[in-house]
C-alpha positions as CSV (number, residue, x, y, z in Angstrom):
1,M,-27.9,-9.4,-10.1
2,R,-31.0,-8.1,-8.5
3,R,-30.4,-4.9,-6.6
4,A,-30.4,-5.4,-2.8
5,P,-30.8,-2.6,-0.2
6,N,-27.1,-2.0,-0.3
7,H,-25.5,-1.9,-3.8
8,A,-21.8,-1.7,-4.4
9,V,-19.9,-0.9,-7.6
10,F,-16.4,-2.2,-8.0
11,V,-14.4,-0.3,-10.6
12,V,-11.3,-2.2,-11.7
13,V,-8.4,-1.0,-13.9
14,P,-5.8,-3.2,-15.6
15,R,-3.4,-5.1,-13.3
16,F,-5.7,-4.7,-10.3
17,N,-5.3,-7.1,-7.3
18,I,-7.9,-9.8,-7.9
19,T,-7.4,-11.2,-4.3
20,T,-8.7,-7.9,-2.9
21,L,-11.7,-7.8,-5.2
22,I,-12.7,-11.4,-4.4
23,T,-12.3,-11.1,-0.6
24,M,-14.3,-7.9,-0.5
25,I,-17.1,-9.4,-2.5
26,E,-16.9,-12.6,-0.5
27,T,-17.5,-10.7,2.7
28,M,-20.8,-9.4,1.2
29,R,-21.7,-12.8,-0.1
30,I,-21.4,-14.3,3.3
31,A,-23.5,-11.5,4.8
32,N,-26.2,-12.4,2.3
33,Y,-25.8,-16.1,3.2
34,L,-26.4,-15.4,6.9
35,A,-29.3,-12.9,6.4
36,P,-32.9,-13.8,5.9
37,E,-32.9,-11.7,2.7
38,P,-30.0,-10.5,0.6
39,I,-28.4,-7.4,2.1
40,F,-25.9,-6.6,-0.7
41,S,-25.7,-6.7,-4.4
42,W,-22.8,-5.6,-6.6
43,D,-21.5,-4.9,-10.1
44,I,-17.9,-5.1,-11.4
45,V,-17.3,-2.4,-14.0
46,S,-14.4,-1.0,-16.0
47,F,-13.6,1.9,-18.2
48,D,-11.0,-0.1,-20.1
49,G,-13.0,-2.7,-22.0
50,A,-15.2,-5.7,-21.3
51,E,-12.3,-7.9,-20.1
52,V,-9.7,-6.7,-17.6
53,V,-6.6,-8.6,-16.8
54,A,-5.5,-8.7,-13.1
55,S,-2.0,-8.6,-11.8
56,N,-1.9,-12.4,-11.6
57,G,-2.9,-12.8,-15.3
58,M,-6.5,-13.8,-14.7
59,A,-9.0,-12.1,-17.0
60,T,-12.2,-10.8,-15.5
61,T,-15.3,-10.1,-17.6
62,V,-16.9,-6.8,-16.4
63,T,-19.7,-4.4,-17.2
64,T,-18.8,-1.4,-19.4
65,N,-22.3,0.3,-19.6
66,T,-21.9,2.5,-16.6
67,D,-24.9,4.6,-17.5
68,A,-27.2,1.6,-16.9
69,L,-25.9,0.9,-13.4
70,P,-28.3,1.4,-10.5
71,Q,-27.7,3.9,-7.8
72,A,-25.0,2.6,-5.5
73,E,-24.3,3.1,-1.8
74,F,-20.6,2.4,-2.3
75,V,-18.1,2.7,-5.2
76,F,-14.8,0.9,-4.7
77,V,-12.0,1.8,-7.1
78,L,-9.4,-1.0,-7.3
79,G,-6.0,-0.4,-8.8
80,S,-2.5,-1.9,-8.3
81,W,0.6,-1.9,-10.5
82,G,0.7,1.1,-12.9
83,T,-2.3,2.9,-11.4
84,E,0.0,5.6,-10.1
85,H,0.2,6.7,-13.8
86,Y,-3.4,5.8,-14.8
87,D,-5.4,8.9,-15.8
88,N,-8.8,8.3,-17.4
89,R,-10.8,11.5,-17.5
90,T,-14.1,9.8,-18.1
91,L,-13.7,7.7,-15.0
92,T,-12.6,10.8,-13.0
93,A,-15.8,12.7,-14.1
94,W,-17.9,9.7,-13.4
95,L,-16.6,9.4,-9.8
96,R,-17.2,13.1,-9.1
97,K,-20.8,12.6,-10.3
98,R,-21.3,9.5,-8.1
99,A,-19.9,11.4,-5.1
100,R,-22.3,14.3,-5.8
101,D,-25.1,11.8,-5.9
102,G,-24.3,10.7,-2.4
103,A,-22.4,7.4,-3.0
104,G,-19.6,6.5,-0.7
105,I,-16.3,6.5,-2.7
106,C,-13.4,4.3,-1.7
107,G,-9.9,4.1,-3.2
108,V,-8.5,0.7,-2.7
109,E,-4.7,0.1,-2.8
110,L,-3.4,2.2,-5.7
111,G,-7.0,3.1,-6.6
112,C,-6.4,6.0,-4.2
113,Y,-4.5,7.7,-7.0
114,I,-7.6,7.8,-9.1
115,V,-9.8,9.1,-6.3
116,A,-7.2,11.7,-5.4
117,R,-7.0,12.9,-9.1
118,A,-10.7,13.4,-8.9
119,G,-10.1,15.8,-6.0
120,L,-12.1,13.8,-3.5
121,L,-9.3,13.3,-1.0
122,D,-8.2,16.9,-0.6
123,G,-8.0,17.8,3.1
124,K,-8.9,14.2,4.1
125,P,-7.0,11.3,5.7
126,A,-6.1,8.6,3.2
127,T,-4.0,5.4,3.1
128,L,-2.8,3.0,0.5
129,H,-0.4,0.1,0.4
130,W,2.7,1.0,2.5
131,S,5.0,0.4,-0.4
132,W,3.6,3.5,-2.3
133,L,3.0,5.8,0.6
134,S,6.1,8.0,0.1
135,G,5.4,8.4,-3.6
136,F,1.8,9.3,-3.0
137,R,2.8,11.9,-0.5
138,E,5.0,13.6,-3.1
139,R,2.1,13.7,-5.6
140,F,-0.7,14.8,-3.4
141,D,0.4,17.2,-0.7
142,R,-3.1,18.3,0.2
143,V,-4.0,14.8,1.4
144,D,-3.3,13.7,4.9
145,V,-1.5,10.4,4.1
146,Q,-1.4,7.9,6.9
147,E,0.0,4.3,7.2
148,C,-3.0,2.3,8.5
149,L,-5.4,-0.3,7.2
150,F,-8.3,2.0,6.1
151,T,-9.8,5.4,6.6
152,I,-13.4,6.6,6.7
153,E,-14.3,10.3,6.7
154,G,-17.9,10.9,5.9
155,R,-18.6,9.3,2.5
156,I,-15.0,9.2,1.4
157,M,-12.9,6.1,2.3
158,T,-9.5,4.6,1.4
159,C,-8.2,1.1,2.0
160,S,-4.6,-0.1,1.8
161,G,-5.6,-3.2,-0.1
162,G,-4.8,-6.9,0.3
163,L,-6.8,-8.4,3.2
164,A,-7.4,-5.0,4.7
165,G,-10.4,-5.0,2.3
166,V,-12.0,-7.6,4.5
167,D,-11.5,-5.4,7.6
168,L,-13.1,-2.5,5.9
169,M,-16.1,-4.4,4.7
170,L,-16.6,-5.9,8.1
171,R,-16.5,-2.4,9.6
172,L,-19.0,-1.1,7.1
173,I,-21.3,-4.1,7.9
174,E,-20.9,-3.5,11.6
175,S,-21.9,0.1,11.3
176,S,-25.2,-0.9,9.7
177,H,-26.0,-4.3,11.1
178,G,-24.0,-4.5,14.4
179,S,-20.8,-6.1,15.6
180,G,-22.5,-9.4,16.3
181,F,-23.4,-9.9,12.7
182,S,-20.0,-8.8,11.4
183,G,-18.4,-11.2,13.9
184,E,-20.5,-14.1,12.5
185,I,-19.3,-13.2,9.0
186,A,-15.7,-13.3,10.3
187,D,-16.3,-16.7,11.9
188,Q,-17.6,-18.0,8.5
189,M,-14.4,-16.7,6.8
190,L,-12.1,-18.0,9.6
191,Y,-10.9,-14.4,9.8
192,H,-9.7,-13.3,13.2
193,P,-9.0,-11.0,14.7
194,I,-11.0,-8.3,12.9
195,R,-8.5,-5.3,12.8
196,T,-9.4,-1.7,13.4
197,A,-8.9,1.1,10.9
198,G,-5.7,2.4,12.7
199,A,-4.0,-1.0,12.9
200,P,-0.6,-1.0,11.3
201,Q,-0.2,-2.5,7.9
202,R,3.1,-4.3,8.7
203,S,3.9,-6.4,11.8
204,T,7.4,-7.5,10.9
205,M,8.8,-4.8,8.5
206,G,11.7,-7.2,7.8
207,R,12.0,-7.8,11.5
208,S,12.4,-11.6,11.4
209,T,10.1,-13.1,14.0
210,E,7.8,-11.8,16.7
211,T,10.4,-12.7,19.3
212,M,12.6,-9.8,18.4
213,L,13.4,-7.4,21.2
214,P,11.3,-4.2,21.4
215,L,14.5,-2.3,21.4
216,V,15.4,-3.5,17.9
217,R,11.9,-2.8,16.6
218,E,12.0,0.7,18.0
219,A,15.4,1.3,16.4
220,M,14.0,0.2,13.0
221,T,11.0,2.5,13.4
222,L,13.3,5.4,14.1
223,I,15.3,4.6,11.0
224,E,12.2,4.5,8.8
225,E,10.9,7.7,10.2
226,N,14.1,9.6,9.4
227,I,14.8,8.5,5.8
228,E,15.5,11.9,4.4
229,E,17.9,12.9,7.2
230,P,19.3,9.7,8.6
231,L,20.1,9.5,12.3
232,S,23.5,8.3,13.3
233,V,23.9,5.2,15.5
234,P,24.8,7.3,18.6
235,E,21.7,9.4,18.0
236,I,19.5,6.3,17.8
237,A,21.1,4.9,20.9
238,E,20.6,8.1,22.8
239,T,16.9,8.4,21.8
240,L,16.3,4.9,23.0
241,D,18.3,5.4,26.2
242,V,20.6,2.5,25.5
243,S,24.4,2.2,24.9
244,Q,25.6,2.1,21.4
245,R,27.3,-1.2,22.0
246,Q,24.2,-2.9,23.3
247,L,22.1,-1.5,20.4
248,E,24.7,-2.8,17.8
249,R,24.9,-6.2,19.5
250,Q,21.2,-6.8,19.7
251,F,20.6,-5.5,16.2
252,K,23.2,-7.8,14.7
253,K,21.8,-10.7,16.7
254,H,18.1,-10.2,15.7
255,V,18.4,-8.8,12.2
256,G,21.7,-10.2,10.9
257,C,23.2,-6.9,9.8
258,T,24.4,-3.6,11.4
259,V,22.2,-0.6,12.1
260,V,24.0,1.3,9.4
261,Q,23.5,-1.5,6.9
262,F,19.8,-1.7,7.6
263,G,19.4,2.0,7.3
264,L,21.0,1.9,3.9
265,L,18.6,-0.8,2.8
266,R,15.5,1.2,3.9
267,R,16.9,4.3,2.1
268,L,17.4,2.4,-1.1
269,Q,13.9,0.9,-0.9
270,N,12.5,4.4,-0.4
271,A,14.4,5.6,-3.5
272,R,13.1,2.7,-5.5
273,L,9.5,3.6,-4.6
274,L,10.0,7.2,-5.5
275,L,11.5,6.2,-8.8
276,I,8.5,4.2,-9.9
277,S,5.8,6.4,-8.4
278,T,6.9,10.0,-8.9
279,D,8.4,12.3,-11.6
280,L,11.2,13.5,-9.3
281,S,14.6,13.6,-10.8
282,V,17.2,11.0,-9.8
283,R,19.1,13.7,-7.9
284,E,16.0,14.8,-6.1
285,I,15.2,11.2,-5.1
286,A,18.8,10.7,-3.9
287,T,18.4,13.7,-1.6
288,A,14.9,12.6,-0.4
289,S,16.4,9.2,0.5
290,G,19.2,10.6,2.6
291,F,22.2,10.4,0.2
292,N,24.7,13.2,0.3
293,T,26.0,12.6,-3.2
294,L,24.5,11.3,-6.4
295,S,27.5,9.1,-7.0
296,H,27.1,7.2,-3.7
297,F,23.4,6.7,-4.4
298,A,24.0,5.4,-7.9
299,F,26.7,3.0,-6.7
300,S,24.7,1.6,-3.8
301,F,21.5,1.3,-5.9
302,G,23.2,-0.5,-8.7
303,K,24.9,-3.0,-6.3
304,F,21.7,-4.0,-4.6
305,F,19.1,-3.8,-7.3
306,G,21.2,-4.7,-10.3
307,R,20.1,-1.6,-12.3
308,R,20.9,2.0,-12.5
309,P,18.3,4.3,-10.9
310,S,17.4,5.8,-14.3
311,E,16.5,2.2,-15.5
312,Y,14.1,1.7,-12.7
313,R,11.4,4.3,-13.5
314,E,8.9,1.6,-14.5
315,A,7.8,-0.8,-11.8
316,W,6.4,-3.4,-14.2
317,P,7.5,-2.9,-17.8
318,A,5.1,-3.9,-20.5
319,N,7.5,-6.5,-21.9
320,E,7.8,-8.4,-18.5
321,P,5.2,-11.0,-17.6
322,A,5.1,-10.2,-13.9
323,P,6.4,-7.6,-11.4
324,S,9.2,-8.2,-9.0
325,W,10.1,-6.8,-5.7
326,P,13.9,-6.8,-5.2
327,G,15.3,-5.5,-2.0
328,S,13.9,-7.8,0.6
329,L,15.8,-8.1,3.9
330,S,16.9,-11.7,3.1
331,D,18.2,-10.6,-0.3
332,F,20.0,-7.7,1.3
333,L,21.7,-9.9,3.9
334,S,22.7,-12.3,1.1
335,T,24.3,-9.5,-0.8
336,L,26.1,-8.3,2.2
337,R,27.7,-11.8,2.6
338,D,28.8,-11.7,-1.0
339,M,30.2,-8.2,-0.7
340,P,32.1,-7.8,2.5
341,G,32.8,-4.2,3.4
342,R,30.7,-2.8,0.7
343,A,27.7,-1.5,2.7
344,Q,29.3,1.4,4.5
345,P,27.8,4.6,6.0
346,D,27.2,7.6,3.7
347,R,30.1,9.8,4.7
348,D,30.4,11.8,1.5
């Protein structure tokens, strides 16, 4: 591709999210379509061979001769499953050099792990997909980790992945070509509304429909913000200035389980994420997820995920064709129906 005034390099690693790659490139393609002359050009490269397989099994042919690449305004590093353990020193050194040369560096989804290992996120705000936030915080305590769609600080950026890549690209186009032009691109993509950087990644968080009471949403937020030291139901009710009876009644009506049961689910989900994204011991993960005893944690984890915690250290084993995400709210409620009386508060 002939180099345009704005050139981007997309670095992909095995099991990257191909939807994110395609939608980010498509945003630039439509910008070229609408402009009198091409504004953007791009290369897709890899440090893992000439063909890289995405998480959906699709193979992508990429460039491997990184020395021949033109100077780029932007370098986007895309990673997904397994990237939390990916450590390619050649890629790390290459990113540092590109940053010194003035390129904007962006970690996309779990590509943030690669950018962080290069030391480019130290002291800066960063985000990544919400399901890996807690594990990333444990690994990189010098990074200001936030749950949002994307971050931009100078020439260093991060993006949570998925369709948030479109929001980031539209924001970058807006900064150089105006909001009117980025809005036209969004119109072509049927993409509205264009979200801001600080917009939340999740709108439901297992909260059923948008008709749910604000009271119940606020209670769920409190539960998620206090995973390590869980609040009691009376404490949640007092914080929200509502009676415990009303809180329990509305929670059961809108969510389908009790406040305590939902809290248990979120703590187990947190533990699952720490297991696959950190090197913390099982005991440390139990404590970080609000369990007073290892026995209660192991029992609860096994009941809801069907595996012992020690067997869950690999999110996507090499011998499995696709990853899975056990622990959805619907699965949890189904388990509760099959196990009456099992999901009890942690009173050890």
